[in-house]
N, C-alpha and C positions, 0 to 999 in steps of 0.2 A: 491433547492438540496433536502432539507428536505422531501417535498412531493413528488419529484421524487423517492426517496429512500424507502419511505413508499408504494409507489406503485410498486416497482420493482419486476420482476419474477426472480428467481433463475436463469432461462437459458438465460437470456438476461440483458442489461444494463451493460455491462463491462465499458463502458466510464464514466456511473456515478460511478461505484465504484472507478475507476481511480482517478476521480476528488475528490470524497470523500477522498480517500487516500492522495492526496496531501493537502486537506484542513486539516487532521486530523495531519498531520506533522506541519503545521502551528499552530494549537492549541498546540500542546507538546512544541514548541518553546515559545509560550505566557506563558505557565505554568510556566517556567523558572526553572534553576538549584537552587531551594532553599534547604536550610538545611533540611535533611532528618528528617522525624517524625515517621519513621518506624522502629521497632527493625532490628538489623543486624543478619541475618540468618533466615532460613525458620522455625527453631524448636522454635524461640522464639515467633512466632505469636501467637500460642496458649494462652499463657498467656497474651499476649499483648490484644488480642481481649476480653477474659473474664474481664480483668481488666477494659476495656472501657465499657462493657457492665453494670459492677457493678456501674461505676460511673455515668452513665446515669440513672440507677435505684435509686441512690441516689438523683440526682438532680430531679428526676420525684417525688419522695417521698417529697421532700421540695416544690415542685409547688403545690402539692396536699393539703399540711398543709397550705400554703398561701391562696389557695382557700377556704379551710375550715374555715379559721380565716377572710373571707370576700374580699379577695382580687378580682378585677375583672378578667375577661378572659385577658389572656396574648397576644394571638393572635389577636382574632376577636371581633370587636367593635359591630358587628351586623351580621345577617344572611347574608346581601348583601355582606359584607366583606368576609365571608367565601365562598360564591359562587364566588366572583371575583378571589379568590386563586385558587378554582378548575379550573377555565377557564384559569387562567395564568399557572398552571402547566401540563396543558393538552397535550401540544407538547412533553413533557417528559413521561407523565404516559401512553400515548396511544402507546408508543413504549416499555413499561416495559419489560426488560429482553431481548432485542433485541441484545445486544452486544455479546451474547453468541450464536447467532443462527449459524455463521460460523463453528462452532465446530461439529455440527452434522455429518457431513461427517468422522468425526474420531471416530465414535461410538465404533469400536472395539477395540480402545486403552484404557487399563485399566486406565492410569494417567489421562484421560480426562474424568473419569466417575464421579468425584464431580461436574465439571462445567456443564456437559451435563444434570445430576440430576437436577441442579439448574434452567437450562432453562425449563426442563420438569415442573417443580413445578411452575415456572413463568407463564407456559401455563395451569397450573391446571391440568396436565395429561390429557388433553382433556375434563375434566368436566367444563362446561360452569360456575357453580357457583363459580368455583376457579380460573378460567382464569382471569389473572390480567386485561388484556386489555377489556375483557368483561365487568368485573365489572366497571371499570372507565368510559367505554363509556356509561352504562346505567346509571351510577350515574349522568354524566354531561347531558345525554339526559332528565332525570327526572326533572332536575332542570333547563333546559332552557340555559345550558351553552356551547352547543355544537358548537358555532360560534366562534371558537377559531383562525381561520386562519388569521385574520389580526393583530394578536398581534405583538408587535415590535420585531425586528430580533434577540435580545439577548435571548428572550424566547425559541428559537428554537435550541439554542447552545447544552445542555445537550442531548436532544433528537437526534441531528445529530451526536455527538460523538457516540451514541450507534449504530446509523445505519451504521456509517463509519467503526466501530469496527466489525459489524456483516457481512458487505460484504468485508472485507479485514482481517480476523482473523488470518491467516496464516502469514502476513505479520508483524502483531502487537500482536503476541500471548503474549510476557512479558508484553506489555502495557495493553492489555486485562486482564491479570491476575490481575494485579496492579488496574486497574478501578474496576474490580469486587469485589476485597479485600475491597476497599473504599466504595463502593455502597451498600455493604451488611453488614456493620457495623451499628448497631441501633443507630438511631439519637434521641435526646431528643425531637426535633420537632416532630417527628412522633407521639410519645406518647400524647404530648400536642396537637396536631391537632385532634387527635382521640377523645379524651376527650371533646374538644370544639366544634368540630361538632356535635357530640351526646348531647350536651346540647341545641344546635340550631335546633335540630329536623332533622339533616342530617345523613344518614346513614354513619357511620364510618367504615363499614366492610372491604372495599378495605385497610384502614389503619390499621386496627386492625390485619388483615390477614398477613401483613408484620412484624408486631411486633412479631407474632408467628413463621412464616417460617424464619425469619432471626436470630433467637436466636443463642447465641454463643456455646451453649451446643451440639445440634443436628441439626440445622438449616443452613441457608445460610451462615452465619458469619463462622461457622466451616468449611463447606465445601470450603470456599473460601481460608482459611489458609491450608488446606488439599490439595487443588489442587497447591498451591504455594510450598508446600513441595515436591510432586510427580513430579513437572515438572521443578524444578530448576536443571539445568544441574550437573551431578557428574562428569563428565570429562572436559566438555567445562568451558568458562569464567563464572563462577557463579557471579563474582563481576559485570561484564557488563550486565548481566542478570538482576541483582537486580537492577541496575541504570534504566534499562528500566522499570521495575516493578514500581519503585518509580516514574517515569515520568508519567505513566499510572494512580496511585494512584492520582497524583495532578490533573488529569483532572477533577476529582468531583468538584474541587474548582472553575472551570472556569464559567464566566457568573453570571446570577442571581439564587441564590438558593431558597429554601422554605420561609427562614425568610425575604430575600430581597423582593420577590413577594408580602408577606403579608405586608410589610412596605410600598409599594409603592401604597396601597390603598388610594383613595381620592374620598370619598363619592360624593362630589359636582361635582368635574371633570368628574367623571365616569357617573352621571346623565346628565350632559352637553353634553358630548360625544354621549351617548345615543340619545338625542334628536337631536342632530346635524346630526347624521346617519338618523333618521327618516325624518327630513326637506327634504332630498334629494329626497325622494320618496312621501311626503306628501305637498309638496309647492304649488301644483296646485289642491289640493283635496278638498279644503273647499270652502263653498258659501261665498259672499261678506257679508252675516249678521253675520258669524262667526268672531266677533271681540273681542279683548282683549286690553285694555288700549287705546281704539279709533283707532286702526289698526286691519287689517284683518289678519286671521292667515297665509294666502298665503304670506302676506308682511312680518309677523315675520320669516316665514319658507324660505325666498327667499335667507336669508343669515345665515348659521349655526352659525357664530360669535354672532348671537343676542339671541341665547337661554338662557345665563343668565338673559338679559332683558326680556325675555318672562316669565321665571319663577317668576321675581320680579312682572311683572304685573298680572299674574295669582293670586299671593297671595294677592297683593293690592285690587284686585277685590273679594276678598272672596272665591276663588276657594278651598283654603285649608288653614290652619294655621300651620306654622312649629311648631313642639313640641306638636302637638295634634295627637289624632287618626286619621290615613289616612281614616280608614273606615267610619268615621263620616264627611269627607268632600264630598263637591258637586263634585270634580274632580274625585275622586275615584268611585264614581257612574257611571261615564262615562266609565269607565275600567272594573268593575266588577258589575254584578247585571243583573236582569232578562231583562232591556231595556238598557244595556250598548252600547253607541254610538260608542264607540271605542274599542269594544269587538275583541280580536285577534291582535290589533296593537303592543302590547308589550308582548314579551316572559316572561316565569315565571321568568328568571333573571333578565329582565329590570323591570318587576313590583316590585320585590324585591328591587331594588335599589330605585326605585321612593318611594314606601313604607317606607324604612328606612330612607329615606332623609327628607320625610315630617314628621316622626316621631321624627327626631332628631331636639332639640332646634337650633335656626340659630345662637345664640353666647354663647361663653364659660359661661358667668355669668348666661345665663339662665338655664343651666344645674343643677344649684344648686337650682333653685326655681320652675322648671317644671319638672314633671315627665317624664321619657325617652319616655314611652308611656302611653298617657293619661287615658285611659279606661281600666277596666278589660279584656274586649273582645279584645283590641289590644295587651294586654300582653300574652293573650293565643296564639293569632295568631304568636306573634315575635318568639315563639318556633317551628313553623312549616310553612307549605307554606301558603302565603297570601291569603284571601279569603277563600270561603268553609265553612265546618262546623266544627264537632268537630275534635280536635287537638289530636296529641300522646303526651304521657308523655315526659318531657324534657330528662328523662335518658333513654329512650327505643326508640331509632329511629326505624321506619317502614323498614322492610327489603323485604317486599313483592314486591316492584316494582323493585327490583333486581334480581328476579327470572327469570332465562333464560327459554324462551318460543320459540317454533316456531311461525311463523306469522299466524294469525288468518285467514287470506285469503286462501282460499282453493287452488287456483291456486299456489300461493307461497310455500305453504306445499308440492304440488305435485312436484313442481320443485326441492325442495331440497332433497325430497325423492328419486326422480329420480337420481340426482346427486350423493348421497350417495351409492344408489345401483350400480352406475356405477363404484364408485370407488372401491367398494367391488369386482366386476366383473374383474376390472383391476388387482388389487392384487392378485387374485385367478388366473389369467393368467400370471403373472410374471414367468419368467424363473429361478430365482434364488432370495434368501433372498436380495442379494445387490441391485438389481433391484428394489425389493418390498421397500425397504429402502430409494432409491433415489426418488422413487415415492412419499412416505411419506414425506421426508423432504422439498420436493418442495413445499409442502402444508402448511409446519410448519413455513414458513418464516415471518418476521414481518408483512408483507402485507397479509397475508393469514390465520394465525394460529387462529384467533378469528372468522372465518367463520365456517359454519356448516361443510365444507369437510376438513377444517383444524383441528377442534376440533376432528373430527373422526379420522383423520390420526394421531394425537397426542396420542391418545388412543390407537391406534394398535401399534404404535412406541413404546409406553411405556411398552406395553405387551412385544414386542420382546426386547427391551432393559433391562428389568429388568427380 
């Protein structure tokens, strides 16, 4: 259902939207009638949001003090751990802001302005370098983490909640307001994540952007409670409305959150899983003379359950030594180098997992006597991508890879240019502002807003709206 809604056009897919609405009701039931943690009355939310923001600031200051005093990273044990996290949260981040999409059709209602403004800012107002989905997609592409579709089912729950709200906004407006209220509050984990990603040479901009735009003074956190204040019924049953708001707020707690994804990382299990997936396509690709531990590689790969044994056999045969620099091993030369026989077999993410697994001592006692990475060269590489030449400073992650560009292919550029010119022509021929807005909003759906046409549509809509 998640993938179906990700690809859904606004004009079609009513059945998928109905199924999503039914599923969302089940999630609301699962969230349960717990004791409210929200202040009673819309007017109290301003102080509540600011107090939450202040508390997070104090906790982050404490974290920084601990790190300055020598404490290790709280979240990420190594770079592979950080990339595992990026892949694990991809289903949520790649629909960032989607829950607000269904409100665009109410663009003329002043009470909806805070929420629609928030959606436009999630889309970067059509500027690629500020569009949250564009940024995150480019981030995971740059690090080889884009293969997330086979993640366990619970990884898709939060993204599916957002999509279900996107296509059923009118049915679940109070719940949408509550979900937005919870999602836009600044969490401590966001600040720590950005700090530690930067340390590991991974561009934290996607995360630091959320720190700034979600602020409680003028950002999305403030707009969230402004929307609640404007949309709470003045004549209708405001108490019933608030109960539904609280139910939507609790949706943020369902399934695996950021810290749960981080805690689930097991470096050895991740590497074994990667090798198991490779065995499915590599089990008949090796010559008979390719042997490890007296057995052919084809034999080893015939059963993915044998991967732990293969790793042990490779180490016993001297292909690498755990706890020492991977770059100094024979095995690493098969993956990277001028004559790498396994060049292209492992993605950047998979290489990082293998790199950090080799560099990590195999037993807890060894960590006290063996350096985490043996050579100075390996220490430099631990802060950046594996292999290659000079590395960027640990506290200044490169942002160049995240700058949006049209494809270098001339035909692709021409195709995009033609599509944008066609959109301009259609907008010019529209019979009314309403018709033009409908055309634009169709391109601003979760499935399309990050495309070239969607970005242009967002820019035009932002000018009309503001």
